C-alpha positions as CSV (number, residue, x, y, z in Angstrom):
1,M,0.0,0.0,0.0
2,Q,1.3,3.5,-0.9
3,T,1.6,6.0,1.9
4,D,2.3,9.7,2.1
5,R,3.6,9.5,5.6
6,P,6.8,11.4,6.1
7,T,9.6,10.0,8.3
8,H,11.8,11.2,11.2
9,G,9.0,13.1,12.9
10,P,7.5,12.9,16.4
11,P,5.5,9.8,17.4
12,L,2.0,9.6,15.9
13,G,0.2,10.5,19.2
14,V,2.5,13.5,19.7
15,A,2.0,14.6,16.1
16,V,-1.8,14.5,16.5
17,G,-1.5,16.5,19.7
18,L,0.6,19.1,17.9
19,V,-2.1,19.6,15.2
20,L,-4.8,19.9,17.9
21,L,-2.6,22.4,19.8
22,G,-2.3,24.4,16.6
23,I,-6.0,24.4,16.0
24,C,-6.7,25.5,19.6
25,S,-4.0,28.2,19.4
26,V,-5.2,29.8,16.2
27,Q,-8.9,29.9,17.4
28,L,-8.0,31.2,20.8
29,G,-6.0,33.9,19.0
30,A,-9.1,34.7,17.0
31,G,-11.1,35.0,20.2
32,F,-8.6,37.3,21.9
33,A,-8.3,39.3,18.7
34,K,-12.1,39.9,18.7
35,R,-11.9,41.1,22.3
36,L,-9.2,43.5,21.3
37,F,-11.6,45.1,18.8
38,T,-12.9,47.2,21.7
39,D,-9.5,48.9,22.0
40,I,-8.4,49.1,18.4
41,E,-10.0,48.7,15.0
42,P,-9.8,45.3,13.2
43,N,-7.4,46.8,10.7
44,G,-5.0,47.5,13.5
45,V,-5.3,44.0,15.0
46,V,-4.7,42.2,11.7
47,W,-1.7,44.4,11.0
48,L,-0.2,43.6,14.5
49,R,-0.9,39.9,14.0
50,L,0.9,39.8,10.6
51,A,3.7,42.1,11.7
52,T,4.5,39.8,14.7
53,S,4.5,36.7,12.6
54,A,6.6,38.3,9.9
55,V,9.3,39.4,12.4
56,V,9.4,36.0,14.0
57,L,9.5,34.1,10.8
58,L,12.1,36.3,9.2
59,L,14.4,35.9,12.3
60,W,13.8,32.2,12.2
61,A,14.2,31.5,8.5
62,R,16.8,34.2,7.6
63,P,15.8,33.7,4.0
64,R,18.3,33.9,1.2
65,L,17.3,36.9,-0.9
66,R,20.3,37.4,-3.2
67,G,20.2,35.8,-6.6
68,R,16.4,35.5,-6.7
69,S,14.7,35.6,-10.1
70,R,11.8,37.8,-11.0
71,D,9.5,34.8,-10.9
72,D,10.6,33.9,-7.4
73,W,9.6,37.4,-6.2
74,L,6.3,37.3,-8.1
75,V,5.3,34.0,-6.6
76,A,6.2,35.2,-3.1
77,A,4.3,38.4,-3.7
78,R,1.2,36.5,-4.8
79,Y,1.5,34.3,-1.8
80,G,1.7,37.4,0.5
81,A,-1.3,39.0,-1.2
82,C,-3.4,35.9,-0.5
83,L,-2.1,35.8,3.1
84,G,-3.0,39.4,3.7
85,A,-6.4,39.2,2.0
86,M,-7.3,36.0,4.0
87,N,-6.4,37.6,7.3
88,W,-8.0,40.9,6.6
89,G,-11.2,39.4,5.3
90,I,-11.7,37.0,8.3
91,Y,-11.0,39.8,10.9
92,Q,-13.5,42.1,9.2
93,S,-15.9,39.2,9.3
94,F,-15.2,38.5,13.0
95,S,-16.1,42.1,13.8
96,R,-19.6,41.5,12.3
97,I,-20.6,37.9,12.9
98,P,-19.7,35.1,15.4
99,I,-16.3,33.6,15.0
100,G,-17.6,30.1,14.6
101,V,-19.9,31.2,11.8
102,A,-17.2,33.2,10.0
103,V,-14.7,30.3,10.1
104,T,-17.3,27.8,8.9
105,I,-18.1,30.0,5.9
106,E,-14.4,30.6,5.3
107,F,-13.7,26.9,5.3
108,I,-15.8,26.5,2.2
109,G,-12.9,27.9,0.1
110,P,-10.3,25.1,0.7
111,L,-13.1,22.5,0.7
112,V,-14.3,23.5,-2.8
113,L,-10.7,23.6,-3.9
114,A,-10.2,20.0,-2.6
115,A,-13.3,18.9,-4.4
116,I,-12.4,20.2,-7.8
117,G,-12.0,17.3,-10.1
118,F,-14.3,15.0,-8.2
119,R,-16.4,12.8,-10.6
120,R,-18.2,10.3,-8.4
121,P,-21.7,11.4,-7.1
122,R,-20.7,10.4,-3.6
123,D,-17.7,12.7,-3.7
124,L,-19.7,15.6,-5.1
125,G,-22.2,15.0,-2.3
126,W,-19.7,16.4,0.2
127,V,-19.9,19.8,-1.5
128,G,-23.7,19.6,-1.3
129,L,-23.5,18.8,2.4
130,A,-21.2,21.8,3.0
131,A,-23.6,24.0,1.0
132,L,-26.4,22.8,3.2
133,G,-24.4,23.7,6.3
134,V,-23.8,27.2,5.0
135,L,-27.6,27.6,4.3
136,L,-28.4,26.5,7.8
137,L,-26.1,29.2,9.2
138,G,-28.7,31.7,8.1
139,F,-31.1,30.4,10.7
140,E,-29.8,32.6,13.5
141,R,-31.8,34.4,16.1
142,G,-32.1,37.7,14.3
143,H,-30.0,37.6,11.1
144,L,-26.4,37.5,10.0
145,D,-24.8,40.7,8.9
146,P,-24.5,40.3,5.1
147,L,-21.3,42.2,4.9
148,G,-19.8,39.9,7.6
149,V,-20.8,36.9,5.5
150,L,-19.2,38.5,2.3
151,Y,-16.0,39.1,4.2
152,A,-15.9,35.5,5.3
153,V,-16.5,34.4,1.7
154,L,-13.6,36.7,0.6
155,A,-11.4,35.1,3.3
156,G,-12.3,31.6,2.0
157,A,-11.5,32.5,-1.6
158,A,-8.1,34.0,-0.4
159,W,-7.5,30.8,1.6
160,A,-7.9,28.7,-1.5
161,G,-5.5,31.0,-3.3
162,Y,-3.1,30.8,-0.4
163,I,-3.1,27.0,-0.7
164,L,-2.4,27.1,-4.4
165,S,0.3,29.8,-3.9
166,S,1.9,27.8,-1.1
167,A,2.6,24.9,-3.5
168,A,4.1,27.2,-6.1
169,T,6.2,29.0,-3.4
170,G,7.5,25.8,-2.0
171,R,8.9,24.9,-5.4
172,R,11.0,28.1,-5.5
173,W,11.8,28.9,-1.9
174,E,13.5,26.6,0.6
175,G,12.0,25.6,3.9
176,I,9.9,28.5,5.4
177,D,11.8,31.2,3.4
178,G,8.8,31.8,1.1
179,L,6.3,32.1,4.0
180,A,8.6,34.5,5.8
181,V,8.9,36.7,2.7
182,A,5.2,36.4,2.0
183,S,4.4,37.5,5.6
184,L,6.5,40.6,5.0
185,V,4.7,41.3,1.7
186,A,1.3,41.0,3.5
187,V,2.4,43.5,6.2
188,V,3.5,46.0,3.5
189,L,0.3,45.6,1.5
190,L,-1.9,46.1,4.6
191,S,0.2,49.0,6.1
192,P,-2.0,51.7,4.4
193,L,-4.9,50.4,6.5
194,L,-3.1,51.9,9.6
195,L,-4.4,55.3,8.4
196,T,-7.8,54.1,9.6
197,V,-6.5,53.2,13.0
198,D,-6.5,55.6,16.0
199,D,-3.0,56.7,16.7
200,S,-3.5,56.5,20.5
201,A,-4.4,52.8,20.2
202,L,-1.1,52.1,18.3
203,A,0.8,54.0,21.0
204,D,-0.8,51.9,23.8
205,Q,1.7,49.4,25.2
206,R,-1.1,47.1,26.4
207,V,-2.6,47.0,22.9
208,L,0.7,46.4,21.2
209,L,1.5,43.5,23.6
210,L,-1.9,41.9,23.2
211,G,-1.6,42.3,19.4
212,A,1.8,40.6,19.5
213,A,0.2,37.8,21.6
214,V,-2.5,37.4,19.0
215,G,0.2,37.1,16.3
216,L,2.0,34.4,18.3
217,L,-1.2,32.4,19.0
218,S,-2.7,32.8,15.5
219,S,0.4,32.3,13.4
220,V,3.7,31.4,15.0
221,I,2.6,28.7,17.4
222,P,0.2,26.9,15.0
223,Y,2.6,27.0,12.1
224,S,5.4,25.6,14.2
225,A,3.2,22.8,15.6
226,E,1.9,21.9,12.1
227,L,5.4,21.9,10.6
228,A,6.6,19.4,13.2
229,A,3.4,17.3,12.9
230,L,3.7,17.0,9.1
231,R,7.0,15.2,9.5
232,T,4.9,12.3,10.8
233,L,1.3,12.6,9.7
234,P,0.1,11.7,6.2
235,A,-1.4,14.7,4.4
236,A,-4.9,13.1,4.4
237,T,-4.8,12.6,8.2
238,F,-3.6,16.1,8.7
239,G,-6.4,17.4,6.5
240,I,-9.0,15.4,8.5
241,L,-7.7,16.9,11.8
242,M,-7.8,20.4,10.3
243,S,-11.4,19.8,9.5
244,M,-12.1,20.4,13.2
245,E,-11.3,24.1,12.7
246,P,-15.0,25.3,12.4
247,A,-16.0,23.5,15.6
248,A,-12.9,24.8,17.4
249,A,-13.7,28.3,16.3
250,A,-17.3,28.1,17.6
251,L,-16.0,26.8,21.0
252,A,-13.4,29.6,21.2
253,G,-16.1,32.2,20.4
254,L,-18.2,30.8,23.2
255,A,-15.4,30.5,25.7
256,V,-13.5,33.7,25.0
257,V,-16.1,36.1,23.7
258,G,-19.3,34.5,25.0
259,E,-20.8,34.0,21.5
260,E,-23.7,31.6,21.8
261,L,-24.9,29.8,18.7
262,A,-28.4,28.4,18.0
263,A,-28.8,24.6,17.8
264,V,-29.3,24.8,14.1
265,Q,-26.0,26.6,13.7
266,W,-24.2,23.9,15.5
267,V,-25.8,21.4,13.1
268,A,-24.6,23.6,10.2
269,I,-21.0,23.6,11.6
270,A,-21.2,19.8,11.9
271,C,-22.3,19.5,8.3
272,V,-19.2,21.5,7.1
273,V,-16.9,19.5,9.4
274,V,-18.2,16.2,8.1
275,A,-18.2,17.4,4.5
276,S,-14.5,18.5,4.9
277,I,-13.6,15.1,6.3
278,G,-15.4,13.4,3.5
279,A,-13.7,15.6,0.8
280,T,-10.3,15.0,2.4
281,R,-10.8,11.2,2.3
282,A,-12.1,11.4,-1.3
283,T,-9.0,13.4,-2.3
284,R,-6.8,10.8,-0.8
285,A,-8.7,8.1,-2.6
286,K,-8.3,9.9,-5.9
287,V,-4.5,10.3,-5.4
288,H,-3.9,6.9,-3.8
289,P,-6.7,4.5,-5.1
290,D,-5.3,1.6,-3.1
291,A,-6.0,3.6,0.1
292,A,-9.6,4.2,-0.7
293,A,-10.9,1.7,1.8
294,G,-8.6,3.1,4.6
């Protein structure tokens, strides 16, 4: 049987724990970021998050910049643009709708990307299940802010672009060099948004420290954990674990921000989680037919 499991990584149980740690970290970061919105505009929070991760990643990677081709820089720039749009869109969405709802809608982007090329009706059914979940999200007490939904859709589209750009960047940049450069590009692209942020908030040491903490929780810790886990976990297993993100986001919204969801919305989140797991397994079966029964 073929396998896509890397070697020389942590034990399987530890690798799974690292992925779960990354999921919890990024969603807790989202919760604390939303709480920070009372002190500084979302534009300021997303900039602080990206700036923190860019500094840490650049110091960690120390990317080789000399001798790079024009195409190398264009790929990294596209990667950074997707990264910036993804983060900006989801933070704008967080400011308008519950975190769990926003992440569930955003998750449709990579799910649809994974489903492209499916031919069997059973596989296409996962997309239908995800669409049902999104429709059920509309059954909230009151209503969902349409602009918040649109921002989540934008974040999902940018996430799909980020995945595609990640593969292209990995072919041209070693290790995490491409991600480090892309993070810097994202910071530069979003810097004009600081003109919309209150200067006094940016001068507040507490806000700066909390913004840096959000960056560590939302970017640095999860990326480090996932990088270590991928040395052991097959890509399909990793994808299935990552399918827990919408549920983790809803729990983080409840625990950190006190965002309660209606029962039908929990059902909607479950639909998207199950659809993502199914799409991940279907993708694995398409790439490795002999693993289809696994």
